[in-house]
C-alpha positions as a LaTeX table, in Angstrom:
\begin{tabular}{lrrr}
\hline
Residue & $x$ (\AA) & $y$ (\AA) & $z$ (\AA) \\
\hline
Unk1 & 5.51 & 3.34 & $-3.86$ \\
Unk2 & 5.21 & 1.75 & $-7.44$ \\
Unk3 & 2.10 & 2.62 & $-9.42$ \\
Unk4 & 0.18 & 0.19 & $-11.36$ \\
Unk5 & 0.92 & $-0.44$ & $-15.13$ \\
Unk6 & $-1.24$ & $-1.59$ & $-18.01$ \\
Unk7 & 1.02 & $-4.90$ & $-18.03$ \\
Unk8 & 0.72 & $-5.80$ & $-14.88$ \\
Unk9 & $-0.97$ & $-9.20$ & $-14.02$ \\
Unk10 & $-3.32$ & $-9.16$ & $-10.73$ \\
Unk11 & $-2.63$ & $-12.08$ & $-8.63$ \\
Unk12 & $-4.13$ & $-10.88$ & $-5.55$ \\
Unk13 & $-6.68$ & $-8.23$ & $-4.57$ \\
Unk14 & $-6.81$ & $-6.92$ & $-0.90$ \\
Unk15 & $-5.23$ & $-10.08$ & 0.17 \\
Unk16 & $-7.24$ & $-12.57$ & $-1.92$ \\
Unk17 & $-5.87$ & $-14.65$ & $-4.54$ \\
Unk18 & $-7.58$ & $-13.96$ & $-7.98$ \\
Unk19 & $-6.77$ & $-16.00$ & $-11.21$ \\
Unk20 & $-9.30$ & $-14.56$ & $-13.74$ \\
Unk21 & $-11.13$ & $-11.32$ & $-14.61$ \\
Unk22 & $-14.34$ & $-12.99$ & $-13.39$ \\
Unk23 & $-12.62$ & $-13.45$ & $-9.96$ \\
Unk24 & $-11.60$ & $-9.74$ & $-9.77$ \\
Unk25 & $-15.08$ & $-8.65$ & $-10.61$ \\
Unk26 & $-16.67$ & $-10.75$ & $-8.15$ \\
Unk27 & $-14.30$ & $-9.42$ & $-5.29$ \\
Unk28 & $-14.58$ & $-5.78$ & $-6.62$ \\
Unk29 & $-18.47$ & $-6.02$ & $-6.27$ \\
Unk30 & $-17.90$ & $-5.42$ & $-2.23$ \\
Unk31 & $-16.06$ & $-2.32$ & $-2.76$ \\
Unk32 & $-17.08$ & 1.30 & $-3.48$ \\
Unk33 & $-15.71$ & 4.09 & $-5.78$ \\
Unk34 & $-12.93$ & 6.15 & $-3.60$ \\
Unk35 & $-11.87$ & 2.84 & $-1.54$ \\
Unk36 & $-8.05$ & 2.21 & $-1.33$ \\
Unk37 & $-7.25$ & $-1.48$ & $-1.40$ \\
Unk38 & $-3.90$ & $-3.31$ & $-2.13$ \\
Unk39 & $-3.28$ & $-5.43$ & $-5.16$ \\
Unk40 & $-0.29$ & $-7.96$ & $-5.88$ \\
Unk41 & 0.81 & $-7.90$ & $-9.55$ \\
Unk42 & 3.09 & $-9.97$ & $-11.47$ \\
Unk43 & 5.43 & $-7.26$ & $-13.48$ \\
Unk44 & 7.63 & $-8.12$ & $-16.27$ \\
Unk45 & 11.16 & $-6.72$ & $-15.54$ \\
Unk46 & 14.03 & $-7.75$ & $-17.54$ \\
Unk47 & 12.45 & $-10.91$ & $-19.03$ \\
Unk48 & 11.35 & $-11.99$ & $-15.64$ \\
Unk49 & 8.18 & $-11.49$ & $-13.53$ \\
Unk50 & 8.54 & $-10.18$ & $-9.96$ \\
Unk51 & 5.82 & $-9.87$ & $-7.56$ \\
Unk52 & 5.08 & $-6.20$ & $-6.33$ \\
Unk53 & 2.30 & $-4.50$ & $-4.24$ \\
Unk54 & 0.45 & $-1.58$ & $-5.10$ \\
Unk55 & $-2.14$ & 0.85 & $-3.43$ \\
Unk56 & $-4.98$ & 1.76 & $-5.80$ \\
Unk57 & $-7.89$ & 3.87 & $-5.30$ \\
Unk58 & $-10.93$ & 2.69 & $-7.10$ \\
Unk59 & $-13.15$ & 4.76 & $-9.25$ \\
Unk60 & $-16.72$ & 4.26 & $-10.42$ \\
Unk61 & $-17.44$ & 1.62 & $-13.00$ \\
Unk62 & $-18.08$ & 2.68 & $-16.45$ \\
Unk63 & $-21.44$ & 1.19 & $-16.31$ \\
Unk64 & $-22.28$ & 3.34 & $-13.37$ \\
Unk65 & $-22.36$ & 0.30 & $-10.91$ \\
Unk66 & $-20.12$ & 0.94 & $-7.80$ \\
\hline
\end{tabular}
C-alpha cells in the first residue's frame, strides 16, 4: 500500500472531492484522532501526475481540537 508523501495533492478525502485546504479542514472536523480514512492523491511521477489511494490514520490536531 502506498504511503502519503509531502508533495501529494489531496483530491478526495474519504470519497468526497476536495479542492482547497478549507475543504479538507471542513471535512476533517467530523473525524476523531485514531480513525483511519482513505485519501486520494495526485502524485508527481516522472513528470506526470498519477492518482493513488492512501489509507491514513488521523492524529490529534496541533491546536488540541480533534
